DOGUDO-168682 format. One line per 4 residues: for each residue x, y, z of N, C-alpha, C, O. Coordinates in steps of 0.1 Angstrom, whole numbers. Atoms other than C-alpha are relative to their C-alpha. Last residue first. Layout:
// DOGUDO-168682
X:Y:Z:X:Y:Z:X:Y:Z:X:Y:Z | ...
// end
This chain:
// DOGUDO-168682
5:-11:-7:60:1269:-374:5:13:-7:3:24:-3 | 14:-1:0:64:1242:-400:-5:12:7:-14:19:2 | 6:-3:13:100:1246:-410:-15:2:0:-21:9:-8 | -7:-10:7:119:1247:-377:-7:5:-12:-8:17:-15
-1:-12:-8:97:1229:-352:6:11:-8:3:23:-6 | 14:-6:-2:87:1203:-378:1:13:7:-6:23:3 | 5:-5:13:123:1197:-389:-14:7:1:-16:17:-5 | -7:-12:3:135:1195:-353:-5:6:-14:-6:18:-15
5:-11:-9:108:1171:-344:7:13:-4:0:23:-4 | 13:-4:4:117:1149:-374:-6:11:8:-12:21:2 | -1:-8:13:154:1151:-367:-14:4:-5:-16:15:-10 | -5:-14:-3:147:1142:-330:1:8:-13:-2:20:-14
11:-7:-6:126:1112:-341:4:15:3:-4:24:0 | 11:-3:10:152:1100:-365:-11:8:6:-16:17:-1 | -5:-10:9:180:1104:-339:-10:4:-11:-12:15:-14 | 0:-13:-7:159:1086:-313:5:11:-9:0:22:-10
14:-4:-1:153:1057:-338:-1:14:7:-9:22:2 | 5:-4:14:190:1055:-347:-14:5:1:-18:15:-6 | -6:-13:4:200:1056:-310:-4:4:-14:-7:16:-16 | 6:-10:-8:175:1029:-301:6:14:-4:-2:24:-5
14:-1:6:188:1007:-329:-7:11:7:-14:20:0 | -1:-7:12:224:1014:-318:-13:2:-7:-16:12:-14 | -3:-14:-3:216:1005:-282:1:8:-13:-4:19:-14 | 12:-7:-5:198:973:-293:3:15:2:-6:23:0
9:-1:11:229:963:-314:-13:7:4:-18:16:-3 | -4:-11:8:252:971:-285:-9:2:-12:-12:13:-17 | 3:-13:-7:232:950:-261:4:12:-9:-3:21:-10 | 15:-2:1:232:920:-286:-4:14:6:-12:21:1
4:-3:14:270:924:-291:-15:3:-1:-19:12:-8 | -5:-14:3:276:925:-254:-4:4:-14:-8:16:-16 | 9:-9:-7:255:894:-249:3:15:-2:-5:23:-4 | 13:0:7:273:875:-276:-9:10:7:-17:17:0
-1:-8:13:307:886:-262:-13:1:-7:-17:11:-12 | -2:-15:-3:297:875:-227:1:8:-12:-5:19:-13 | 13:-5:-4:284:841:-240:1:15:4:-9:23:0 | 8:-1:12:317:836:-258:-14:5:3:-19:13:-4
-4:-12:8:337:845:-227:-8:1:-13:-12:12:-17 | 4:-12:-6:316:821:-206:4:12:-8:-4:22:-9 | 14:-1:2:321:793:-231:-6:13:6:-14:20:1 | 2:-4:14:359:799:-232:-15:2:-3:-19:11:-10
-3:-14:2:360:799:-194:-2:5:-14:-7:16:-16 | 11:-8:-7:341:766:-193:3:15:-1:-6:23:-4 | 13:0:8:363:751:-219:-11:8:6:-18:15:-1 | -2:-8:12:395:762:-201:-13:0:-9:-16:11:-14
0:-14:-4:382:749:-168:2:9:-12:-5:19:-13 | 14:-4:-3:372:715:-183:0:15:4:-10:22:0 | 8:-1:12:407:713:-199:-15:4:2:-20:12:-5 | -4:-12:7:424:721:-166:-7:2:-14:-11:13:-17
6:-11:-7:403:695:-148:4:13:-7:-4:23:-8 | 14:0:3:412:669:-174:-7:12:7:-15:18:1 | 2:-5:14:449:678:-172:-15:1:-3:-19:10:-10 | -3:-14:1:449:676:-134:-3:5:-14:-8:16:-16
11:-7:-6:431:642:-135:2:15:0:-7:23:-3 | 12:0:9:456:629:-160:-12:7:6:-19:14:-1 | -2:-9:11:485:641:-138:-11:0:-10:-15:11:-15 | 2:-14:-4:470:626:-107:3:9:-11:-4:19:-12
14:-3:-1:465:592:-125:-2:15:5:-11:21:0 | 7:-1:13:501:593:-137:-15:3:1:-20:11:-6 | -4:-12:6:514:601:-102:-6:2:-14:-10:13:-18 | 7:-11:-6:494:573:-87:3:14:-6:-5:22:-8
14:1:5:507:548:-113:-8:12:6:-16:18:0 | 1:-5:13:543:560:-106:-14:0:-6:-19:9:-13 | -1:-14:0:538:556:-69:0:6:-14:-6:17:-16 | 13:-6:-6:524:521:-73:1:15:0:-9:22:-3
11:2:10:553:511:-96:-13:7:5:-20:13:-3 | -2:-9:11:578:525:-72:-10:0:-10:-14:10:-16 | 3:-13:-5:562:507:-42:3:11:-11:-5:20:-13 | 15:-1:-1:561:474:-62:-4:14:5:-13:20:0
5:-1:14:598:478:-71:-15:2:0:-20:10:-8 | -3:-14:5:607:486:-35:-5:2:-14:-10:13:-17 | 8:-10:-7:588:455:-23:3:14:-5:-7:22:-7 | 14:2:6:605:433:-49:-9:10:6:-18:16:-1
0:-6:13:639:447:-38:-13:-1:-7:-18:8:-14 | 0:-15:-1:631:441:-2:1:6:-13:-6:17:-15 | 13:-5:-5:621:405:-9:-1:15:1:-11:21:-3 | 10:1:11:652:399:-30:-14:5:4:-20:11:-4
-3:-10:10:674:413:-2:-10:-1:-12:-14:10:-17 | 5:-13:-6:656:391:24:3:12:-10:-5:20:-11 | 14:0:1:661:360:2:-6:13:6:-15:19:0 | 3:-2:14:698:368:-2:-16:1:-2:-21:9:-10
-3:-14:4:702:373:35:-4:3:-14:-10:13:-17 | 11:-8:-6:684:340:42:2:15:-3:-7:22:-6 | 12:3:8:707:322:17:-11:9:6:-19:14:-2 | -1:-7:13:738:339:33:-13:-2:-8:-18:7:-15
1:-14:-2:727:328:68:1:8:-13:-7:17:-15 | 14:-3:-3:721:292:56:-2:15:2:-12:21:-2 | 8:1:12:755:291:40:-15:3:2:-21:10:-6 | -3:-12:8:771:305:72:-8:-1:-14:-13:10:-18
7:-11:-6:754:278:92:2:13:-8:-7:21:-9 | 14:2:4:766:251:68:-9:11:6:-18:16:0 | 2:-3:14:801:264:72:-14:-1:-5:-19:8:-12 | -2:-15:1:798:264:110:-2:4:-15:-9:14:-17
13:-6:-5:784:228:109:1:15:-1:-9:21:-4 | 10:2:10:813:217:86:-14:6:5:-21:13:-3 | -3:-8:12:839:233:108:-11:-1:-10:-16:9:-16 | 4:-14:-4:824:217:140:2:10:-12:-6:19:-14
14:-1:-1:825:183:122:-5:14:4:-14:20:-1 | 5:0:13:861:188:111:-16:2:0:-22:9:-7 | -3:-13:6:871:198:146:-6:1:-14:-12:12:-17 | 10:-10:-6:852:168:161:3:14:-6:-6:22:-8
13:3:5:871:145:136:-10:10:6:-19:16:-2 | 1:-5:14:904:161:144:-14:-2:-6:-18:7:-13 | 1:-15:0:897:157:181:0:6:-14:-7:15:-16 | 13:-4:-5:888:120:175:-1:15:1:-11:21:-4
10:2:11:919:115:154:-14:4:4:-21:11:-4 | -3:-11:10:941:130:181:-10:-1:-12:-15:9:-16 | 5:-13:-5:924:109:207:2:11:-10:-6:20:-12 | 14:0:1:929:78:186:-6:13:5:-15:19:-1
3:-2:15:966:87:181:-16:0:-2:-21:8:-9 | -4:-14:3:969:91:219:-4:3:-14:-9:14:-17 | 11:-8:-6:950:58:224:3:15:-3:-7:23:-5 | 12:1:8:973:41:199:-11:9:6:-19:15:-2
-2:-7:12:1004:55:217:-13:-1:-9:-17:9:-15 | 1:-15:-3:990:44:250:2:8:-12:-4:18:-14 | 15:-4:-1:982:10:235:-1:15:4:-10:22:-1 | 6:-1:14:1018:7:222:-14:4:1:-19:12:-7
-6:-12:6:1032:15:257:-7:2:-14:-10:13:-18 | 5:-13:-6:1007:-8:273:5:12:-7:-2:22:-9 | 13:-2:5:1015:-36:248:-6:13:6:-14:20:-1 | -1:-5:14:1051:-32:255:-13:3:-6:-15:12:-13
-6:-13:-1:1044:-35:292:2:6:-14:-2:18:-16 | 8:-11:-6:1019:-62:288:6:14:0:0:23:-4 | 0:-12:9:1039:-83:263:-9:11:6:-12:20:-1 | -13:-4:3:1049:-109:289:0:13:-9:9:21:-8
-4:-10:-10:1014:-110:303:14:5:-3:18:15:2 | -8:5:-11:1002:-127:271:5:11:10:6:23:6 | -14:4:3:976:-113:249:7:-4:13:2:-3:24 | -1:15:2:939:-115:258:14:-4:-3:17:-16:-3
1:6:-13:940:-79:272:2:-15:-1:7:-22:8 | -12:-3:-8:954:-66:239:-1:-6:14:9:-11:19 | -10:8:6:926:-84:219:14:2:8:21:-7:10 | 2:14:-4:901:-69:243:10:-9:-5:15:-18:1
-4:1:-14:916:-35:238:-2:-14:5:6:-19:13 | -15:-1:-2:916:-38:201:4:-2:14:14:-9:17 | -5:13:5:879:-50:201:16:0:2:21:-10:5 | 3:10:-10:870:-20:223:6:-13:-4:11:-21:4
-10:-3:-11:888:4:199:-2:-11:11:7:-16:17 | -13:5:4:869:-12:170:10:2:11:19:-6:13 | 1:14:0:836:-7:189:14:-6:-5:18:-16:1 | 0:5:-14:845:29:198:0:-16:0:7:-22:8
-13:-3:-5:854:37:162:1:-6:14:11:-12:18 | -9:10:7:822:21:149:14:1:5:21:-9:7 | 4:13:-6:802:41:175:9:-11:-6:14:-20:1 | -5:0:-14:820:73:166:-2:-14:6:6:-20:13
-15:0:0:815:67:129:6:-2:14:15:-9:16 | -4:13:4:778:59:135:15:-2:-1:20:-12:3 | 3:10:-11:774:90:155:4:-14:-3:10:-21:4 | -11:-2:-10:791:111:128:-2:-10:12:8:-15:17
-12:6:5:767:96:102:12:1:9:20:-8:11 | 2:15:0:737:103:124:13:-7:-6:17:-17:0 | -1:5:-14:749:139:130:-1:-15:1:7:-22:8 | -14:-1:-4:755:145:94:2:-5:14:12:-11:17
-8:10:6:721:131:85:15:0:3:21:-10:5 | 4:12:-6:704:153:111:8:-12:-6:13:-21:1 | -7:1:-13:723:183:99:-3:-13:7:6:-19:13 | -14:2:2:713:176:63:8:-1:13:17:-9:15
-3:13:4:677:171:73:15:-3:-2:20:-13:2 | 2:9:-11:676:203:93:3:-15:-4:9:-22:4 | -12:-2:-9:691:222:64:-1:-9:12:9:-15:16 | -11:7:6:665:207:40:13:1:9:21:-8:10
2:15:0:637:216:64:12:-7:-6:16:-17:0 | -2:4:-14:651:252:69:-1:-16:1:7:-22:8 | -15:-1:-3:655:257:32:3:-5:14:12:-12:16 | -6:11:7:619:244:26:15:0:3:21:-11:5
3:13:-7:606:267:53:7:-12:-7:12:-21:0 | -8:0:-13:625:297:38:-3:-13:8:6:-19:13 | -14:2:3:612:289:3:8:-1:13:17:-10:14 | -1:14:4:576:287:17:14:-4:-3:19:-15:1
1:8:-12:580:320:35:1:-15:-3:7:-22:5 | -13:-2:-8:593:336:3:0:-9:13:10:-15:17 | -10:8:7:564:321:-17:13:1:7:21:-9:8 | 2:15:-2:539:333:9:11:-8:-7:15:-18:-1
-3:4:-14:555:368:11:-3:-15:2:5:-22:9 | -15:0:-2:555:371:-27:4:-4:14:14:-12:16 | -6:12:7:519:360:-29:15:-1:1:20:-12:3 | 4:11:-8:509:386:-2:6:-13:-7:11:-22:0
-8:0:-12:528:413:-21:-2:-12:9:7:-19:14 | -13:4:5:511:404:-54:10:-1:12:18:-10:13 | 0:14:3:477:405:-37:14:-5:-4:18:-16:0 | 1:7:-13:484:439:-21:1:-15:-2:7:-23:5
-13:-1:-6:495:452:-55:1:-7:13:11:-14:17 | -9:8:7:464:439:-72:14:0:6:21:-10:7 | 3:14:-2:442:454:-45:10:-10:-7:14:-19:-1 | -4:4:-14:460:487:-46:-3:-14:3:5:-21:9
-14:0:-1:457:489:-84:5:-4:14:14:-12:15 | -4:13:7:420:480:-83:15:-2:1:20:-13:3 | 3:11:-8:415:508:-57:3:-14:-6:9:-23:1 | -10:0:-11:434:533:-78:-3:-12:10:6:-18:14
-13:5:5:414:524:-109:10:-1:11:18:-11:12 | 1:15:3:381:527:-90:13:-6:-5:17:-16:0 | 0:6:-13:392:562:-76:-1:-15:-2:5:-23:5 | -14:0:-6:401:573:-111:1:-7:13:10:-14:16
-8:10:7:367:561:-125:14:0:5:21:-11:6 | 5:14:-4:348:579:-97:9:-10:-7:13:-20:-1 | -5:3:-14:369:611:-101:-4:-14:4:4:-21:10 | -15:2:1:363:611:-139:5:-3:14:14:-12:15
-2:13:6:325:606:-134:15:-3:-1:19:-15:1 | 4:11:-9:324:634:-109:3:-13:-6:8:-23:1 | -10:1:-10:343:657:-132:-3:-11:10:7:-18:14 | -12:6:6:320:649:-161:11:-1:10:18:-11:10
3:14:2:289:656:-139:12:-7:-6:16:-18:-2 | -1:7:-14:304:689:-127:-3:-15:-1:4:-22:6 | -14:1:-5:310:699:-163:2:-6:13:11:-14:15 | -7:11:8:275:689:-174:15:-1:4:20:-12:4
5:13:-4:260:709:-145:7:-11:-8:11:-21:-2 | -5:3:-13:281:740:-152:-4:-14:5:5:-22:10 | -15:3:2:273:739:-189:6:-3:13:15:-12:14 | -2:13:6:236:736:-181:14:-4:-2:18:-15:0
3:10:-10:239:765:-157:1:-14:-5:6:-23:1 | -11:1:-9:256:786:-183:-2:-10:11:7:-17:14 | -11:7:6:230:778:-209:12:-1:9:19:-12:9 | 4:14:1:202:788:-185:11:-9:-7:15:-20:-2
-1:5:-14:219:821:-176:-3:-15:-1:4:-23:6 | -14:1:-2:223:829:-214:3:-7:14:11:-15:15 | -6:11:8:187:820:-220:15:-2:2:19:-13:3 | 5:13:-5:176:842:-191:5:-12:-8:9:-22:-2
-7:3:-12:198:871:-202:-4:-13:6:4:-21:11 | -14:4:3:185:869:-237:8:-3:12:16:-13:12 | 1:14:6:149:869:-225:14:-5:-3:17:-17:-1 | 3:10:-11:157:899:-203:-1:-14:-5:5:-23:2
-12:2:-8:173:917:-232:-2:-9:11:7:-17:14 | -9:8:8:143:910:-255:13:-2:8:19:-13:8 | 4:14:0:120:923:-228:9:-10:-7:13:-21:-2 | -3:6:-13:140:954:-224:-4:-14:2:3:-22:8
-14:2:0:139:960:-262:4:-6:14:13:-15:15 | -3:12:8:102:955:-262:15:-4:1:19:-15:2 | 5:12:-8:98:980:-233:3:-13:-8:7:-23:-2 | -9:3:-11:121:1005:-251:-5:-12:8:4:-20:13
-12:6:5:101:1001:-283:10:-3:11:17:-13:11 | 2:14:4:69:1006:-265:12:-7:-5:15:-18:-2 | 1:8:-12:83:1038:-249:-3:-15:-3:3:-24:4 | -14:1:-6:96:1051:-282:-1:-8:13:8:-17:16
-7:10:8:62:1044:-299:14:-3:6:19:-14:7 | 6:13:-3:44:1062:-271:8:-11:-7:10:-22:-2 | -4:3:-13:68:1092:-275:-5:-14:5:2:-22:11 | -14:4:1:62:1092:-312:6:-4:13:13:-14:15
-1:13:6:25:1091:-307:14:-5:-1:17:-17:1 | 5:10:-9:27:1119:-282:1:-14:-5:5:-23:1 | -10:1:-11:49:1140:-305:-4:-11:10:4:-19:14 | -11:7:5:26:1134:-334:11:-3:10:17:-14:11
5:14:0:-4:1144:-313:12:-9:-6:14:-20:-1 | 1:6:-14:15:1176:-304:-4:-14:0:1:-22:7 | -13:2:-4:24:1182:-341:1:-6:14:9:-15:17 | -5:12:7:-12:1176:-351:15:-3:4:19:-14:6
7:11:-6:-23:1201:-324:5:-13:-7:7:-23:0 | -6:3:-12:3:1226:-336:-6:-12:7:1:-20:13 | 2:-10:-11:-10:1225:-371:7:-4:12:13:-15:12 | 10:3:-11:2:1204:-400:0:11:10:9:19:11
-2:-10:-10:20:1219:-430:-10:-1:11:-19:7:13 | 13:-6:-3:4:1194:-455:2:12:10:-8:18:13 | 7:-4:13:36:1181:-473:-12:9:3:-16:17:-5 | -8:-9:8:59:1181:-442:-8:5:-12:-7:17:-16
-1:-13:-7:32:1166:-420:8:10:-9:4:22:-10 | 13:-7:2:25:1139:-446:0:13:7:-6:23:1 | 1:-5:13:62:1131:-447:-13:7:-3:-14:17:-10 | -8:-12:1:64:1129:-409:-1:6:-15:-1:18:-16
6:-11:-7:34:1106:-409:8:13:-1:3:24:-3 | 12:-4:8:49:1083:-435:-7:12:6:-10:22:-1 | -5:-7:12:82:1082:-416:-11:5:-9:-10:17:-14 | -5:-13:-5:64:1073:-384:5:8:-12:3:20:-12
12:-8:-2:45:1045:-403:4:14:5:-2:24:1 | 5:-4:13:78:1032:-416:-12:9:1:-14:18:-6 | -8:-10:5:93:1033:-381:-5:5:-14:-4:17:-17 | 2:-13:-8:64:1015:-366:8:11:-6:3:22:-8
13:-6:3:64:988:-393:-2:13:6:-7:23:0 | -1:-6:13:102:983:-388:-13:6:-5:-13:17:-11 | -7:-12:-1:96:979:-351:2:7:-14:1:19:-15 | 9:-11:-6:69:954:-357:7:13:1:1:23:-1
9:-5:10:91:934:-381:-9:11:5:-12:20:-2 | 11:9:3:119:930:-356:-9:7:-10:-7:18:-14 | 13:-7:-2:153:948:-356:-12:-9:-5:-11:-15:-15
// end
């Protein structure tokens, strides 16, 4: 209750006391009723103004709270978006580096494999050439021998040629086996490189999914906290407004009861 309302109530009590002591006339009672009615109207207008001012202040506080909450949510969304973009860029850079390193390793393996094959081919060609040259020398030596040993030499030469053919076939078989084994080793190395690359990509995808899940969880918790704080602030404002309205209603009820009691006393004991 304000000071002006207390002054009016005290003046009203003084007037009622004066009327009780002096047995006022009907005109005084009528004037007192008019003055009391005017005071009640003024008190109602002041109470309504106070309620409107309280509503305006409460609405302004709620709007300020909404704006601050919206700004905090926007800042959190921007920071979360920036973190996700940085994580995507770093993940993309790591994948590109891994692809480049894997491609480089494959190229090195291919170059080393090609060099090994070329060296194997050159050594095999040299062996064949040396074998051919030695065979030619043996044939020339056999041709330069006497005609008496031609038949025996032909038989022995046929056996040597057959053995040479056998050795050449065995050499080609060994060469083919070596080339096949080297091809299998290259295929196994490529398969291992492919598996390592797939495992690295799977790990990067899992890390990226975990980071996104964590960012989503943090954003949900922040939004839930903001919503809870906003609801608590609204509830507190509602309780304060209800208490203020109830206080004004009890004040008006007390004043009306006092006025009614004064009028009843005047009407009962004065007339």
